[in-house]
N, C-alpha and C positions, 0 to 999 in steps of 0.2 A: 566269832566272826573276825576279830582282829588277827587271831592266829592264822586263819585261812588266807586272809589278805597278805600277810607277811610271807607265807609259803609261796603264794602266787607271784609276788614281786621277786622273790629269790629265784624262782624258776625262770623268770624273764631276763635275769641279769646276763647269762651267757649270750642270748640273742642280741642284746644291746651292745655287748662287747664285740661280737663277731661282725655285725653289720654296720660298721661305722665309716666305710669308704663309699665312693660313688657307686650307684647301682647299675644294673644292666642297661643295655643300649635302648631299650624300649620304656625306661622308667624316668620319671621327672628327676632332674638333678644329675643325670648321667653326664660323663665327659666324653662319651664315644663320639668319634668323628667319622662320618661317612666318606667313602672313597671319592665321591663326587664333590666334596666340599671345596669351595673356591679358596680356602685357606692354604691348600697345598700348591706349592709353586714348583716342585720338582720331585723326582722319584729316584731310588737307588739306581746307579748306572753300572755297578760291578758287584759281584758276589762270589765269595770263596767259601765252600762248605767243607767241614771236616766231620764226617759222620761218626756217630757213636753206635754202640751195639744195639740190636733190637731189644735185647734184654741184658742188663748190666751184670746180673748174677750168672748168666750163661753165655759168655762171650763166644763160645764155640759155635753158637747158632748164627753168627755173622752180623754184619752191620746193616743198619737201615739203608734203604736204597731207592725209595720212591722219589721221583721228580728230579729234574735237572737244576743245577745252580741258577740257570738263567730264568727260571720261573719266579724267582724273587725280585726280578728287575721290573721296572715300570709300575703301572697301576695294578691293583689287586685283580687276580683272575678268578677268584672264588674257590669253592670247595675242593676241586681237583687240581687246579693249577698252582700247586705248592711244592716246596722241597722239604722233605722230612729229615730231621737232624738225628734221630735216635737218642738213646739215653746218654746225656752229657755231651752231645754233639754241639758244634758251633757253626754259625754263619757270620762271616765278616763282610760288611757292605761298604762300598765306597760311592762317592757322589761327584758329579761334574763340578760342583762348587761347594766349598766348605759350609757347614751349618754354623750359624752363630746364635748366641744366647740373646734372643729378642724378648719381648714382653709376652708372658704366658708360655704355652707349650711350643717347642721348637721342631719336633718331628713326631710321627706316630708309627706304630708297628702293627701290622695286620696279620692275623692268623685265620684259621678256618673253623672256629668253634661253632657250635649249634645248640639250640635250646633242647632241653629234655622233653620228649613228647608226653611223658606222664606227668612230670612236674615242671611246667614252663618257667618257674621261678629259678630253676637251676640250669646250668649250661655245661656242656661237654667242652672242657678247656684243657689243653696241654700247655703247661706253663713254661715260661722262659725268662731268664734274667736278661737285663739290657746293660751293655757297657759302651763307653765312648772313648775315643782317642783322638788326639790332634797330631800324632806322629806315626800311627800304625804300629807302635811298639808297646807303649804304656797305655793300658786300658783301665778305666775307672767305672765302677758299677753303681747304677742307681739303687738307692736303699729300698729294696722291695720288702713288703710285709704281707704275711698271710695269717688269717685266723680260721682257716679250715681245720676242722677237727683232725687229730692224729691218733685217735683210739682205734679206728678201723681203717684198713687200707682201702682206698678207692680202687675198684676194679677197672678193667679197660673200658667199661661202659659207665663209669662213675661220672658224677656231675657236681658242679660247684656253684655256690651263690657268689656272683661277681662282687657284691658289696663286701665280701670278706677278703678282697685282694687289693693291693696297692702297688703300683710300679712293676707289675709283671707284664710281659709283652703280649700276653693273650687273655687279657681281662674281658674282651668282647668277642662277639661272633663274627662270622664272615662278612667282609665288606665294611666293617666298622673298626677303625683303628684305635689303639690305646695311645693317648698322647703322653709325651715326656717333656718335662721342663728342665733344661740344663741347670737351672738354679738349684735343683734338688741334689745334684752331684756335689760331693764335698770338694772344696777348693784344694788344688794341688799345683805346685809350680810346674809340674810336668804336663799339665792339661791346660790348653788354651780354649776356653769355652766359646770364644768368638771365632774359632777356626777349627771346628771339629771335622775331621776328614774321614773317620771310620766309626761305624756303629756295629757292635757285635751282639748277636743273640746267642745265649748259652742255654741249652735245654736243661730244665730242672728234672733231676732224677726223682720222680715222685714216690719212690719206695720209702716207706716210713721205718724200715729196718735200719737201725743206727749204723750198720756196717756199710750201707750204700746211700743213706739219706743225705740230702743237701738241706741247708738252713737259710733262712732269710736274714735280713739285717739285724733282727732282734733276737736271733738264735732259735727261732721256731723251726721245727722240722716242716718241710714243704710236702704236702700230700696232694698228688694229682693222679689221674687215671694211670694205673700200672698193674701188671705188665701189659704193654702193647707190643706183643712179640710177633710183629709182622713187618713187612717192608716199609710201611708208612709210620713206623713207631716214632715217638717223641714229638717235639715241637714241629708244627707244620708252618713254615714261613711262607707268607704270601707276598708281602711288600713292605717297604718302608717309605713313607711319604714325608717330604720336607716342608716345613712351614716357614722357617727363616733360613735363608742362605744368602751369601754375599752377592752372588750374581743377580738374582731375581729381585731382591728387595732394595739393593743399592743404598744401604743405610750406612752413613759414615759414623765414626766413633762418637761424634757429638750430636747424634740424631735426637736424643732426648731434649737437647736445648732448642732445636729448631722445629720439631714436630711433636705435639703432645695432645692427649685427650684427658679431660677431667670434668667432673669428679669421677672416680672409679673406685668402688661401685657407683653406679648412677641410678637415680630413681626416675627422673623425668627428662631434663634437658642435659645433653652432652655438649660440652664446649670443645671445639677443635682449634688448636693453635698450629697454624701452618702458613708460611709465606706463599703467595701465588697459588692459593687454594683453587682447584678446579672442581672437585666433587668429593663427596663422602658417600661410600657405599657400605651398608651394614648387612652382614650375612649371619645366619644361624649356624649351628654346628653341623647340620646336614648339608650345608652349602647353598641354601636357598637365599636369594637376595630379598631382604625384608624392608629395606628403606634405601632411598637415594636422596641426597640433598646437595645443593650447591652453596649452602650457607655454613658459617662456622658455629652455628647453634643448631643442634639436631634434636627434635622432639621425639623421645623414645618412650613416652608415657603409655602408648598403646601396645607396646611389645610385652610379651610374657617374661616372667623372671627367668634368668638363665645366663649362659655365656654366649657372647656374640663377638664376631670379628669385624673390626672397623677398618675398611680400606680407604686410606687418605691419598687422593690423587692431586699432586701439585704439578707445576710446570716443569716436567722433566724428571719427576720422582714419584714413586709409589711406595707407601709404607703401610704395613698392616699392624694394628694394635688389637689386643684382646680387652674387652670390657665385660663387667658383670652387671647385669640389670637386676635391681632389687624390686 
């Protein structure tokens, strides 16, 4: 009996290792953000796409061509209102106001993934790396990690468990953005995290052949649906939503000194420190308003565990904070 139990435990180890990140958008503990979330204050205003080939090992077949660059602007349009990058293609997005490194995620990227009809726990996701720049010249990549198996190539109809992915642009399905926190990008004197002007999406070449493969921040080969040898090959960019930018949040450099929420994580009562407080609005990740208060002590005891955005309205200033409810 002991031997059988040991074998069972060993068989379970790979699953535990693979599924250690946030789960799919319909699962408890997800970090997915719906396009209608009130946390978004702006959307990409400019986009330049450099297409990659439909199939990297057969460049003579031509480049990806589906969708216009402009389809990546504004709010997500859904499954068909996207621009396809092709193998290794890029999309560089600009904004009316620079993104700054606020508390929690600062922006989110939307793709058009969908659930597998046969196995709804897996999703058809074409992956992309995310890079940021504060000068449009020097770009710095978020440390992406994948634990998707690399023994077998995922075909063009292949699907992935989202919990095996971290910091890839297409972790979630259509209309649900993958959030990115600038704190996770390594500090560099050439990057001003409080004035990010460009976000770049780089299609992951999902081929596991070492001749063409791309790797994550830990050196793992990235396996995603390949080959997608048609006009809409590669990452399908839908939108980039901004959570923290200079224009809409109007947060000075010393904002942490004048406006704060605590404790964070919170169990019951959330304390709000703010001069001339007008109101406190609390939203879930889907963008639904779940609480409104005019007091500096907010009772969150009836809310479910998870991540919430707290919008603090003062006389002439609005600041959004992220809190975790335990």
